[in-house]
PDB file of N, CA, C, O and CB in Angstrom:
ATOM      1  N   UNK A   1       0.809  -1.205   0.000  1.00  0.00           N
ATOM      2  CA  UNK A   1       0.000   0.000   0.000  1.00  0.00           C
ATOM      3  C   UNK A   1       0.848   1.263   0.000  1.00  0.00           C
ATOM      4  O   UNK A   1       0.475   2.276  -0.592  1.00  0.00           O
ATOM      5  CB  UNK A   1      -0.918   0.002   1.191  1.00  0.00           C
ATOM      6  N   UNK A   2       1.983   1.192   0.665  1.00  0.00           N
ATOM      7  CA  UNK A   2       2.826   2.386   0.746  1.00  0.00           C
ATOM      8  C   UNK A   2       3.326   2.806  -0.637  1.00  0.00           C
ATOM      9  O   UNK A   2       3.490   3.995  -0.912  1.00  0.00           O
ATOM     10  CB  UNK A   2       4.015   2.135   1.681  1.00  0.00           C
ATOM     11  N   UNK A   3       3.564   1.827  -1.495  1.00  0.00           N
ATOM     12  CA  UNK A   3       4.043   2.122  -2.853  1.00  0.00           C
ATOM     13  C   UNK A   3       3.000   2.917  -3.638  1.00  0.00           C
ATOM     14  O   UNK A   3       3.349   3.814  -4.405  1.00  0.00           O
ATOM     15  CB  UNK A   3       4.386   0.815  -3.602  1.00  0.00           C
ATOM     16  N   UNK A   4       1.737   2.593  -3.449  1.00  0.00           N
ATOM     17  CA  UNK A   4       0.653   3.305  -4.127  1.00  0.00           C
ATOM     18  C   UNK A   4       0.618   4.760  -3.659  1.00  0.00           C
ATOM     19  O   UNK A   4       0.444   5.667  -4.473  1.00  0.00           O
ATOM     20  CB  UNK A   4      -0.713   2.613  -3.860  1.00  0.00           C
ATOM     21  N   UNK A   5       0.781   4.986  -2.370  1.00  0.00           N
ATOM     22  CA  UNK A   5       0.744   6.343  -1.841  1.00  0.00           C
ATOM     23  C   UNK A   5       1.936   7.166  -2.345  1.00  0.00           C
ATOM     24  O   UNK A   5       1.795   8.356  -2.627  1.00  0.00           O
ATOM     25  CB  UNK A   5       0.731   6.313  -0.306  1.00  0.00           C
ATOM     26  N   UNK A   6       3.083   6.543  -2.456  1.00  0.00           N
ATOM     27  CA  UNK A   6       4.252   7.253  -2.984  1.00  0.00           C
ATOM     28  C   UNK A   6       4.038   7.617  -4.447  1.00  0.00           C
ATOM     29  O   UNK A   6       4.383   8.718  -4.877  1.00  0.00           O
ATOM     30  CB  UNK A   6       5.524   6.396  -2.829  1.00  0.00           C
ATOM     31  N   UNK A   7       3.471   6.693  -5.203  1.00  0.00           N
ATOM     32  CA  UNK A   7       3.186   6.969  -6.611  1.00  0.00           C
ATOM     33  C   UNK A   7       2.183   8.101  -6.743  1.00  0.00           C
ATOM     34  O   UNK A   7       2.366   8.998  -7.566  1.00  0.00           O
ATOM     35  CB  UNK A   7       2.660   5.714  -7.312  1.00  0.00           C
ATOM     36  N   UNK A   8       1.131   8.070  -5.948  1.00  0.00           N
ATOM     37  CA  UNK A   8       0.125   9.136  -5.986  1.00  0.00           C
ATOM     38  C   UNK A   8       0.728  10.476  -5.584  1.00  0.00           C
ATOM     39  O   UNK A   8       0.375  11.507  -6.155  1.00  0.00           O
ATOM     40  CB  UNK A   8      -1.051   8.794  -5.065  1.00  0.00           C
ATOM     41  N   UNK A   9       1.631  10.473  -4.611  1.00  0.00           N
ATOM     42  CA  UNK A   9       2.283  11.707  -4.183  1.00  0.00           C
ATOM     43  C   UNK A   9       3.132  12.280  -5.317  1.00  0.00           C
ATOM     44  O   UNK A   9       3.102  13.485  -5.568  1.00  0.00           O
ATOM     45  CB  UNK A   9       3.153  11.455  -2.936  1.00  0.00           C
ATOM     46  N   UNK A  10       3.886  11.422  -5.999  1.00  0.00           N
ATOM     47  CA  UNK A  10       4.730  11.884  -7.094  1.00  0.00           C
ATOM     48  C   UNK A  10       3.903  12.419  -8.254  1.00  0.00           C
ATOM     49  O   UNK A  10       4.257  13.428  -8.863  1.00  0.00           O
ATOM     50  CB  UNK A  10       5.628  10.759  -7.574  1.00  0.00           C
ATOM     51  N   UNK A  11       2.803  11.739  -8.556  1.00  0.00           N
ATOM     52  CA  UNK A  11       1.932  12.204  -9.639  1.00  0.00           C
ATOM     53  C   UNK A  11       1.288  13.535  -9.266  1.00  0.00           C
ATOM     54  O   UNK A  11       1.158  14.417 -10.115  1.00  0.00           O
ATOM     55  CB  UNK A  11       0.845  11.153  -9.954  1.00  0.00           C
ATOM     56  N   UNK A  12       0.890  13.687  -8.022  1.00  0.00           N
ATOM     57  CA  UNK A  12       0.312  14.955  -7.573  1.00  0.00           C
ATOM     58  C   UNK A  12       1.311  16.093  -7.652  1.00  0.00           C
ATOM     59  O   UNK A  12       0.962  17.199  -8.063  1.00  0.00           O
ATOM     60  CB  UNK A  12      -0.200  14.825  -6.156  1.00  0.00           C
ATOM     61  N   UNK A  13       2.543  15.835  -7.265  1.00  0.00           N
ATOM     62  CA  UNK A  13       3.575  16.875  -7.340  1.00  0.00           C
ATOM     63  C   UNK A  13       3.851  17.242  -8.795  1.00  0.00           C
ATOM     64  O   UNK A  13       4.041  18.414  -9.118  1.00  0.00           O
ATOM     65  CB  UNK A  13       4.878  16.404  -6.649  1.00  0.00           C
ATOM     66  N   UNK A  14       3.872  16.240  -9.670  1.00  0.00           N
ATOM     67  CA  UNK A  14       4.098  16.518 -11.088  1.00  0.00           C
ATOM     68  C   UNK A  14       2.945  17.337 -11.670  1.00  0.00           C
ATOM     69  O   UNK A  14       3.177  18.244 -12.469  1.00  0.00           O
ATOM     70  CB  UNK A  14       4.266  15.204 -11.875  1.00  0.00           C
ATOM     71  N   UNK A  15       1.722  17.031 -11.283  1.00  0.00           N
ATOM     72  CA  UNK A  15       0.567  17.791 -11.768  1.00  0.00           C
ATOM     73  C   UNK A  15       0.618  19.241 -11.303  1.00  0.00           C
ATOM     74  O   UNK A  15       0.284  20.146 -12.067  1.00  0.00           O
ATOM     75  CB  UNK A  15      -0.733  17.140 -11.297  1.00  0.00           C
ATOM     76  N   UNK A  16       1.025  19.469 -10.081  1.00  0.00           N
ATOM     77  CA  UNK A  16       1.138  20.839  -9.573  1.00  0.00           C
ATOM     78  C   UNK A  16       2.224  21.585 -10.343  1.00  0.00           C
ATOM     79  O   UNK A  16       2.034  22.746 -10.706  1.00  0.00           O
ATOM     80  CB  UNK A  16       1.452  20.842  -8.050  1.00  0.00           C
ATOM     81  N   UNK A  17       3.353  20.939 -10.597  1.00  0.00           N
ATOM     82  CA  UNK A  17       4.440  21.580 -11.341  1.00  0.00           C
ATOM     83  C   UNK A  17       4.002  21.910 -12.760  1.00  0.00           C
ATOM     84  O   UNK A  17       4.280  23.003 -13.254  1.00  0.00           O
ATOM     85  CB  UNK A  17       5.680  20.678 -11.369  1.00  0.00           C
ATOM     86  N   UNK A  18       3.324  20.983 -13.417  1.00  0.00           N
ATOM     87  CA  UNK A  18       2.843  21.235 -14.780  1.00  0.00           C
ATOM     88  C   UNK A  18       1.831  22.379 -14.777  1.00  0.00           C
ATOM     89  O   UNK A  18       1.849  23.220 -15.676  1.00  0.00           O
ATOM     90  CB  UNK A  18       2.208  19.956 -15.384  1.00  0.00           C
ATOM     91  N   UNK A  19       0.964  22.417 -13.793  1.00  0.00           N
ATOM     92  CA  UNK A  19      -0.016  23.498 -13.696  1.00  0.00           C
ATOM     93  C   UNK A  19       0.646  24.855 -13.533  1.00  0.00           C
ATOM     94  O   UNK A  19       0.218  25.830 -14.153  1.00  0.00           O
ATOM     95  CB  UNK A  19      -0.957  23.248 -12.536  1.00  0.00           C
ATOM     96  N   UNK A  20       1.678  24.933 -12.713  1.00  0.00           N
ATOM     97  CA  UNK A  20       2.390  26.199 -12.515  1.00  0.00           C
ATOM     98  C   UNK A  20       3.058  26.640 -13.821  1.00  0.00           C
ATOM     99  O   UNK A  20       3.025  27.819 -14.174  1.00  0.00           O
ATOM    100  CB  UNK A  20       3.448  26.062 -11.386  1.00  0.00           C
ATOM    101  N   UNK A  21       3.660  25.691 -14.529  1.00  0.00           N
ATOM    102  CA  UNK A  21       4.302  26.025 -15.806  1.00  0.00           C
ATOM    103  C   UNK A  21       3.270  26.521 -16.811  1.00  0.00           C
ATOM    104  O   UNK A  21       3.519  27.505 -17.507  1.00  0.00           O
ATOM    105  CB  UNK A  21       5.051  24.803 -16.374  1.00  0.00           C
ATOM    106  N   UNK A  22       2.128  25.867 -16.901  1.00  0.00           N
ATOM    107  CA  UNK A  22       1.098  26.276 -17.857  1.00  0.00           C
ATOM    108  C   UNK A  22       0.519  27.650 -17.522  1.00  0.00           C
ATOM    109  O   UNK A  22       0.254  28.448 -18.421  1.00  0.00           O
ATOM    110  CB  UNK A  22      -0.020  25.241 -17.895  1.00  0.00           C
ATOM    111  N   UNK A  23       0.326  27.925 -16.248  1.00  0.00           N
ATOM    112  CA  UNK A  23      -0.166  29.245 -15.849  1.00  0.00           C
ATOM    113  C   UNK A  23       0.854  30.314 -16.223  1.00  0.00           C
ATOM    114  O   UNK A  23       0.484  31.375 -16.725  1.00  0.00           O
ATOM    115  CB  UNK A  23      -0.461  29.286 -14.328  1.00  0.00           C
ATOM    116  N   UNK A  24       2.131  30.046 -15.983  1.00  0.00           N
ATOM    117  CA  UNK A  24       3.186  30.998 -16.314  1.00  0.00           C
ATOM    118  C   UNK A  24       3.227  31.272 -17.817  1.00  0.00           C
ATOM    119  O   UNK A  24       3.320  32.423 -18.243  1.00  0.00           O
ATOM    120  CB  UNK A  24       4.544  30.475 -15.834  1.00  0.00           C
ATOM    121  N   UNK A  25       3.158  30.212 -18.610  1.00  0.00           N
ATOM    122  CA  UNK A  25       3.183  30.371 -20.072  1.00  0.00           C
ATOM    123  C   UNK A  25       1.967  31.176 -20.536  1.00  0.00           C
ATOM    124  O   UNK A  25       2.085  32.024 -21.421  1.00  0.00           O
ATOM    125  CB  UNK A  25       3.213  28.984 -20.777  1.00  0.00           C
ATOM    126  N   UNK A  26       0.822  30.918 -19.955  1.00  0.00           N
ATOM    127  CA  UNK A  26      -0.384  31.657 -20.317  1.00  0.00           C
ATOM    128  C   UNK A  26      -0.277  33.141 -19.996  1.00  0.00           C
ATOM    129  O   UNK A  26      -0.647  33.986 -20.812  1.00  0.00           O
ATOM    130  CB  UNK A  26      -1.579  31.072 -19.606  1.00  0.00           C
ATOM    131  N   UNK A  27       0.222  33.453 -18.823  1.00  0.00           N
ATOM    132  CA  UNK A  27       0.371  34.862 -18.431  1.00  0.00           C
ATOM    133  C   UNK A  27       1.387  35.561 -19.325  1.00  0.00           C
ATOM    134  O   UNK A  27       1.155  36.687 -19.766  1.00  0.00           O
ATOM    135  CB  UNK A  27       0.800  34.975 -16.951  1.00  0.00           C
ATOM    136  N   UNK A  28       2.503  34.906 -19.592  1.00  0.00           N
ATOM    137  CA  UNK A  28       3.544  35.514 -20.429  1.00  0.00           C
ATOM    138  C   UNK A  28       3.035  35.735 -21.844  1.00  0.00           C
ATOM    139  O   UNK A  28       3.283  36.791 -22.426  1.00  0.00           O
ATOM    140  CB  UNK A  28       4.804  34.633 -20.453  1.00  0.00           C
ATOM    141  N   UNK A  29       2.328  34.761 -22.411  1.00  0.00           N
ATOM    142  CA  UNK A  29       1.821  34.930 -23.775  1.00  0.00           C
ATOM    143  C   UNK A  29       0.761  36.031 -23.830  1.00  0.00           C
ATOM    144  O   UNK A  29       0.677  36.756 -24.821  1.00  0.00           O
ATOM    145  CB  UNK A  29       1.236  33.604 -24.299  1.00  0.00           C
ATOM    146  N   UNK A  30      -0.032  36.161 -22.796  1.00  0.00           N
ATOM    147  CA  UNK A  30      -1.005  37.246 -22.746  1.00  0.00           C
ATOM    148  C   UNK A  30      -0.340  38.612 -22.690  1.00  0.00           C
ATOM    149  O   UNK A  30      -0.779  39.542 -23.365  1.00  0.00           O
ATOM    150  CB  UNK A  30      -1.912  37.072 -21.553  1.00  0.00           C
ATOM    151  N   UNK A  31       0.700  38.740 -21.903  1.00  0.00           N
ATOM    152  CA  UNK A  31       1.424  40.007 -21.814  1.00  0.00           C
ATOM    153  C   UNK A  31       2.068  40.352 -23.145  1.00  0.00           C
ATOM    154  O   UNK A  31       2.022  41.503 -23.580  1.00  0.00           O
ATOM    155  CB  UNK A  31       2.488  39.945 -20.713  1.00  0.00           C
ATOM    156  N   UNK A  32       2.672  39.353 -23.800  1.00  0.00           N
ATOM    157  CA  UNK A  32       3.299  39.587 -25.103  1.00  0.00           C
ATOM    158  C   UNK A  32       2.248  40.010 -26.126  1.00  0.00           C
ATOM    159  O   UNK A  32       2.508  40.902 -26.933  1.00  0.00           O
ATOM    160  CB  UNK A  32       4.042  38.319 -25.588  1.00  0.00           C
ATOM    161  N   UNK A  33       1.078  39.396 -26.110  1.00  0.00           N
ATOM    162  CA  UNK A  33       0.014  39.768 -27.039  1.00  0.00           C
ATOM    163  C   UNK A  33      -0.446  41.202 -26.818  1.00  0.00           C
ATOM    164  O   UNK A  33      -0.661  41.940 -27.780  1.00  0.00           O
ATOM    165  CB  UNK A  33      -1.165  38.818 -26.896  1.00  0.00           C
ATOM    166  N   UNK A  34      -0.596  41.597 -25.571  1.00  0.00           N
ATOM    167  CA  UNK A  34      -1.018  42.971 -25.268  1.00  0.00           C
ATOM    168  C   UNK A  34       0.035  43.968 -25.722  1.00  0.00           C
ATOM    169  O   UNK A  34      -0.301  45.002 -26.300  1.00  0.00           O
ATOM    170  CB  UNK A  34      -1.287  43.138 -23.761  1.00  0.00           C
ATOM    171  N   UNK A  35       1.301  43.672 -25.470  1.00  0.00           N
ATOM    172  CA  UNK A  35       2.375  44.588 -25.853  1.00  0.00           C
ATOM    173  C   UNK A  35       2.453  44.722 -27.372  1.00  0.00           C
ATOM    174  O   UNK A  35       2.561  45.834 -27.890  1.00  0.00           O
ATOM    175  CB  UNK A  35       3.723  44.102 -25.292  1.00  0.00           C
ATOM    176  N   UNK A  36       2.398  43.595 -28.092  1.00  0.00           N
ATOM    177  CA  UNK A  36       2.478  43.686 -29.554  1.00  0.00           C
ATOM    178  C   UNK A  36       1.251  44.370 -30.134  1.00  0.00           C
ATOM    179  O   UNK A  36       1.365  45.082 -31.132  1.00  0.00           O
ATOM    180  CB  UNK A  36       2.634  42.296 -30.168  1.00  0.00           C
ATOM    181  N   UNK A  37       0.092  44.175 -29.542  1.00  0.00           N
ATOM    182  CA  UNK A  37      -1.105  44.887 -29.988  1.00  0.00           C
ATOM    183  C   UNK A  37      -0.987  46.384 -29.767  1.00  0.00           C
ATOM    184  O   UNK A  37      -1.416  47.177 -30.605  1.00  0.00           O
ATOM    185  CB  UNK A  37      -2.330  44.359 -29.267  1.00  0.00           C
ATOM    186  N   UNK A  38      -0.404  46.771 -28.640  1.00  0.00           N
ATOM    187  CA  UNK A  38      -0.209  48.194 -28.367  1.00  0.00           C
ATOM    188  C   UNK A  38       0.766  48.813 -29.364  1.00  0.00           C
ATOM    189  O   UNK A  38       0.578  49.949 -29.797  1.00  0.00           O
ATOM    190  CB  UNK A  38       0.301  48.400 -26.935  1.00  0.00           C
ATOM    191  N   UNK A  39       1.803  48.067 -29.727  1.00  0.00           N
ATOM    192  CA  UNK A  39       2.760  48.571 -30.718  1.00  0.00           C
ATOM    193  C   UNK A  39       2.079  48.742 -32.069  1.00  0.00           C
ATOM    194  O   UNK A  39       2.311  49.734 -32.760  1.00  0.00           O
ATOM    195  CB  UNK A  39       3.971  47.619 -30.845  1.00  0.00           C
ATOM    196  N   UNK A  40       1.241  47.783 -32.450  1.00  0.00           N
ATOM    197  CA  UNK A  40       0.516  47.910 -33.723  1.00  0.00           C
ATOM    198  C   UNK A  40      -0.422  49.109 -33.714  1.00  0.00           C
ATOM    199  O   UNK A  40      -0.507  49.835 -34.705  1.00  0.00           O
ATOM    200  CB  UNK A  40      -0.279  46.633 -34.012  1.00  0.00           C
ATOM    201  N   UNK A  41      -1.125  49.325 -32.611  1.00  0.00           N
ATOM    202  CA  UNK A  41      -2.013  50.481 -32.534  1.00  0.00           C
ATOM    203  C   UNK A  41      -1.236  51.785 -32.577  1.00  0.00           C
ATOM    204  O   UNK A  41      -1.690  52.769 -33.162  1.00  0.00           O
ATOM    205  CB  UNK A  41      -2.851  50.421 -31.269  1.00  0.00           C
ATOM    206  N   UNK A  42      -0.071  51.791 -31.962  1.00  0.00           N
ATOM    207  CA  UNK A  42       0.760  52.992 -31.945  1.00  0.00           C
ATOM    208  C   UNK A  42       1.232  53.341 -33.356  1.00  0.00           C
ATOM    209  O   UNK A  42       1.292  54.515 -33.723  1.00  0.00           O
ATOM    210  CB  UNK A  42       1.968  52.797 -31.011  1.00  0.00           C
ATOM    211  N   UNK A  43       1.567  52.315 -34.147  1.00  0.00           N
ATOM    212  CA  UNK A  43       2.095  52.528 -35.494  1.00  0.00           C
ATOM    213  C   UNK A  43       1.036  52.316 -36.566  1.00  0.00           C
ATOM    214  O   UNK A  43       1.371  51.982 -37.703  1.00  0.00           O
ATOM    215  CB  UNK A  43       3.267  51.603 -35.746  1.00  0.00           C
ATOM    216  N   UNK A  44      -0.213  52.501 -36.231  1.00  0.00           N
ATOM    217  CA  UNK A  44      -1.310  52.266 -37.157  1.00  0.00           C
ATOM    218  C   UNK A  44      -1.224  53.172 -38.383  1.00  0.00           C
ATOM    219  O   UNK A  44      -1.556  52.755 -39.492  1.00  0.00           O
ATOM    220  CB  UNK A  44      -2.636  52.473 -36.451  1.00  0.00           C
ATOM    221  N   UNK A  45      -0.784  54.395 -38.185  1.00  0.00           N
ATOM    222  CA  UNK A  45      -0.708  55.337 -39.305  1.00  0.00           C
ATOM    223  C   UNK A  45       0.407  54.970 -40.289  1.00  0.00           C
ATOM    224  O   UNK A  45       0.366  55.400 -41.441  1.00  0.00           O
ATOM    225  CB  UNK A  45      -0.488  56.754 -38.782  1.00  0.00           C
ATOM    226  N   UNK A  46       1.393  54.191 -39.864  1.00  0.00           N
ATOM    227  CA  UNK A  46       2.486  53.811 -40.730  1.00  0.00           C
ATOM    228  C   UNK A  46       2.176  52.591 -41.600  1.00  0.00           C
ATOM    229  O   UNK A  46       2.910  52.303 -42.546  1.00  0.00           O
ATOM    230  CB  UNK A  46       3.697  53.544 -39.906  1.00  0.00           C
ATOM    231  N   UNK A  47       1.107  51.881 -41.290  1.00  0.00           N
ATOM    232  CA  UNK A  47       0.779  50.660 -42.006  1.00  0.00           C
ATOM    233  C   UNK A  47       0.003  51.000 -43.268  1.00  0.00           C
ATOM    234  O   UNK A  47      -1.022  51.678 -43.198  1.00  0.00           O
ATOM    235  CB  UNK A  47      -0.027  49.699 -41.113  1.00  0.00           C
ATOM    236  N   UNK A  48       0.472  50.543 -44.410  1.00  0.00           N
ATOM    237  CA  UNK A  48      -0.230  50.738 -45.676  1.00  0.00           C
ATOM    238  C   UNK A  48      -0.402  49.397 -46.366  1.00  0.00           C
ATOM    239  O   UNK A  48       0.460  48.523 -46.276  1.00  0.00           O
ATOM    240  CB  UNK A  48       0.533  51.729 -46.590  1.00  0.00           C
ATOM    241  N   UNK A  49      -1.519  49.242 -47.054  1.00  0.00           N
ATOM    242  CA  UNK A  49      -1.769  48.000 -47.779  1.00  0.00           C
ATOM    243  C   UNK A  49      -1.804  48.269 -49.251  1.00  0.00           C
ATOM    244  O   UNK A  49      -2.003  47.347 -50.042  1.00  0.00           O
ATOM    245  CB  UNK A  49      -3.070  47.347 -47.330  1.00  0.00           C
TER     246      UNK A  49
END
């Protein structure tokens, strides 16, 4: 039984670590999107098609 609990503990720790990484990636990508959108809006007059 102890082996099962150790396995569950390791899987739980891995899930928490993966969750933290995914949250970080999401926040960083959101910030990058906002910054690049602001740059595009700032240079809107320079864009010609």
